C-alpha positions as a printed Julia matrix, in Angstrom:
109×3 Matrix{Float64}:
  -1.39   -8.32   13.09
   1.93   -8.84   11.74
   5.08   -7.22   13.75
   7.03   -4.75   12.36
   4.81   -3.79    9.69
   5.45    0.07    8.4
   3.8     1.98    5.72
   5.62    4.77    3.98
   4.27    7.01    1.27
   5.61    9.97   -0.72
   3.11   12.51   -1.95
   4.22   16.11   -3.17
   3.19   18.7    -0.65
   1.31   20.84   -3.25
   0.63   20.81   -7.0
  -1.41   22.83   -9.33
  -5.02   22.11   -9.7
  -5.09   19.05  -12.86
  -1.52   18.27  -12.13
  -0.43   14.69  -12.58
   1.75   13.85   -9.55
   3.81   10.65   -8.9
   2.85    8.76   -5.69
   5.3     6.1    -4.24
   4.23    3.54   -1.58
   6.11    0.9     0.42
   5.13   -1.3     3.16
   7.65   -3.09    5.34
   6.08   -6.57    5.49
   7.91   -9.88    5.68
   5.43  -11.72    3.08
   5.3   -15.69    3.17
   3.45  -17.36    0.41
   2.61  -20.33    2.34
   4.48  -22.74    0.16
   7.79  -23.06    1.99
   8.42  -25.45    4.71
   9.87  -24.44    7.97
  12.69  -26.15   10.15
  10.43  -28.51   11.33
   9.01  -29.69    7.82
   5.57  -28.2     8.32
   4.3   -25.45    5.79
   4.75  -21.85    6.96
   1.21  -20.25    7.0
   0.61  -17.87    4.22
   1.11  -14.33    5.53
   0.98  -11.45    2.65
  -0.48   -8.13    2.15
  -3.16   -9.33   -0.52
  -4.61   -5.81   -1.55
  -3.47   -2.26   -1.71
  -5.85    0.74   -2.02
  -5.31    4.31   -2.61
  -8.3     6.92   -2.83
  -8.33   10.75   -3.02
 -11.06   12.6    -1.23
 -13.08    9.28   -1.11
 -12.47    8.64   -4.64
 -10.95    5.27   -5.71
  -7.48    6.15   -7.52
  -5.9     2.46   -7.51
  -7.19   -0.88   -6.1
  -4.66   -3.67   -6.55
  -5.27   -7.45   -5.56
  -1.92   -9.13   -4.68
  -0.99  -12.81   -4.94
   1.56  -15.15   -3.18
   4.3   -14.42   -5.66
   4.61  -10.8    -4.51
   7.81   -9.72   -3.03
   8.76   -8.84    0.45
   8.35   -5.09    1.27
   6.26   -4.37   -1.79
   6.41   -1.12   -3.47
   4.12    0.76   -5.78
   4.84    3.99   -7.75
   1.69    5.38   -9.74
   0.54    8.52  -11.21
  -2.57   10.55  -10.22
  -4.5    13.79  -11.13
  -5.08   16.21   -8.37
  -8.37   18.08   -9.28
  -8.23   19.99   -5.8
  -6.77   20.27   -2.4
  -7.36   17.07   -0.45
  -6.02   13.96    1.22
  -4.99   10.66   -0.1
  -5.89    7.56    1.94
  -3.85    4.41    1.52
  -4.5     1.08    2.89
  -2.72   -2.46    2.87
  -4.91   -5.41    3.72
  -3.21   -8.53    5.27
  -4.15  -11.92    5.32
  -4.8   -11.88    9.08
  -7.58   -9.32    8.55
  -5.3    -6.56    9.55
  -5.52   -3.22    7.62
  -2.42   -0.85    7.56
  -3.52    2.78    6.74
  -1.88    6.04    6.32
  -2.9     9.42    4.89
  -1.17   12.1     3.13
  -2.57   15.82    2.44
  -1.74   17.94   -0.55
  -2.58   21.4    -1.02
  -3.22   23.23   -4.4
  -0.56   25.78   -5.22
């Protein structure tokens, strides 16, 4: 598991049924493409977040496959329809097999 990795997500606390909301997700992760050389001249091993997913009440909202060119601290902003009260589940998958997860609930106003 990488050190200092911190997922952050902004989801409105409430919305009307059927509303389209904006979700913002950021994860603090150093990211290393595996193409740079260290001070010793050897390649630094690849270490990136290679997949980001978001689900709402178990239904897939977004599933993104990431490649080595992704920036440090990847940020996503996307829209989702909220049909009912529930919970968004977010997951970031790391090359080393680690999965960083967080959840956010939303109420219907």
